[in-house]
C-alpha positions as CSV (number, residue, x, y, z in Angstrom):
1,M,33.0,54.0,-2.7
2,D,35.6,52.6,0.9
3,K,37.1,54.3,3.5
4,M,40.3,54.8,1.4
5,E,38.8,56.0,-1.4
6,D,36.8,59.1,1.0
7,K,40.2,60.0,2.1
8,Q,41.7,60.3,-0.7
9,V,38.8,63.4,-2.1
10,F,39.0,65.4,1.4
11,D,40.7,68.1,0.6
12,P,43.6,68.8,3.0
13,A,42.6,72.6,3.2
14,F,39.3,71.9,5.2
15,Q,41.2,69.1,8.0
16,A,41.7,72.3,10.0
17,Q,38.2,73.7,11.6
18,A,39.3,77.1,12.3
19,R,40.2,76.8,8.1
20,L,37.1,75.3,7.5
21,A,35.0,78.1,9.3
22,I,36.8,80.5,7.6
23,M,36.0,78.9,3.9
24,A,32.2,78.7,5.4
25,A,32.4,82.3,6.7
26,L,33.1,84.0,2.9
27,I,30.5,81.3,1.6
28,S,28.0,83.2,2.8
29,K,30.1,86.3,2.9
30,P,32.4,87.1,0.1
31,T,34.0,89.7,1.3
32,L,34.6,90.1,5.3
33,D,37.6,92.5,6.9
34,F,39.7,90.9,9.5
35,K,37.7,91.7,13.0
36,G,34.2,89.9,11.0
37,L,35.7,87.7,10.0
38,K,37.6,86.9,13.3
39,E,34.0,87.7,15.2
40,I,32.2,84.8,12.7
41,T,35.3,82.3,13.2
42,G,36.2,82.9,17.1
43,T,39.5,82.7,16.1
44,T,42.3,84.4,18.0
45,D,44.5,86.9,15.3
46,G,47.0,84.9,15.3
47,N,45.2,82.0,14.7
48,L,43.9,83.6,11.9
49,S,46.1,85.2,10.3
50,T,48.1,81.7,9.9
51,H,45.0,80.4,8.2
52,T,44.5,82.6,6.3
53,I,47.9,82.4,5.3
54,K,47.9,78.5,4.2
55,L,44.5,79.7,2.0
56,E,46.1,81.9,0.7
57,E,48.7,79.7,-0.8
58,W,46.6,77.2,-1.6
59,G,44.7,79.8,-3.7
60,Y,41.4,79.7,-1.7
61,L,41.1,83.5,-0.8
62,E,42.6,86.4,-2.0
63,I,44.1,88.9,0.9
64,K,43.9,92.7,0.3
65,K,46.2,94.6,2.4
66,S,45.5,98.9,3.1
67,F,45.3,101.6,6.0
68,V,42.5,103.2,7.2
69,G,44.6,106.3,8.3
70,R,47.5,105.0,9.9
71,R,45.6,101.1,10.7
72,P,46.2,98.0,8.4
73,H,43.5,96.7,7.2
74,S,43.3,93.5,5.8
75,T,39.8,92.4,3.9
76,Y,39.5,88.8,2.2
77,T,37.8,87.0,-0.2
78,L,37.2,83.6,-2.0
79,T,38.5,82.9,-5.0
80,N,36.3,80.7,-8.1
81,K,39.2,77.8,-6.9
82,G,38.1,78.3,-2.9
83,R,34.9,79.1,-4.0
84,E,34.6,75.3,-5.9
85,A,36.9,73.5,-3.5
86,F,34.6,74.0,-1.0
87,K,31.6,72.8,-2.7
88,K,33.1,69.5,-3.8
89,Y,33.4,69.2,0.0
90,V,30.4,69.8,0.7
91,E,29.1,67.8,-2.0
92,T,31.4,64.6,-0.4
93,L,30.2,65.1,2.8
94,N,26.3,64.9,2.0
95,N,27.6,62.0,-0.3
96,I,28.7,60.2,2.1
97,L,26.3,61.8,4.7
98,K,23.4,60.2,2.2
99,R,24.6,56.3,2.1
């Protein structure tokens, strides 16, 4: 496989460090709330919101919004599509490293 082929197999969803961190966090903990995801990824509120919305648009995670008392509460869960896409990304990295 040449360099051009390697580039084509990388999912654009994982080109941003924040999205990669979000996906990695959700692989290890299937469901996280906003606060937990923010702590694990080290992102700001705005950055986390932007990237989770993008991942939701791609169908890689599901966002559930509710209220706890009067406070908004969001939880994030990987979809099967997201889990498979991340698995493929990691496998591609492993294959490149093995060369």
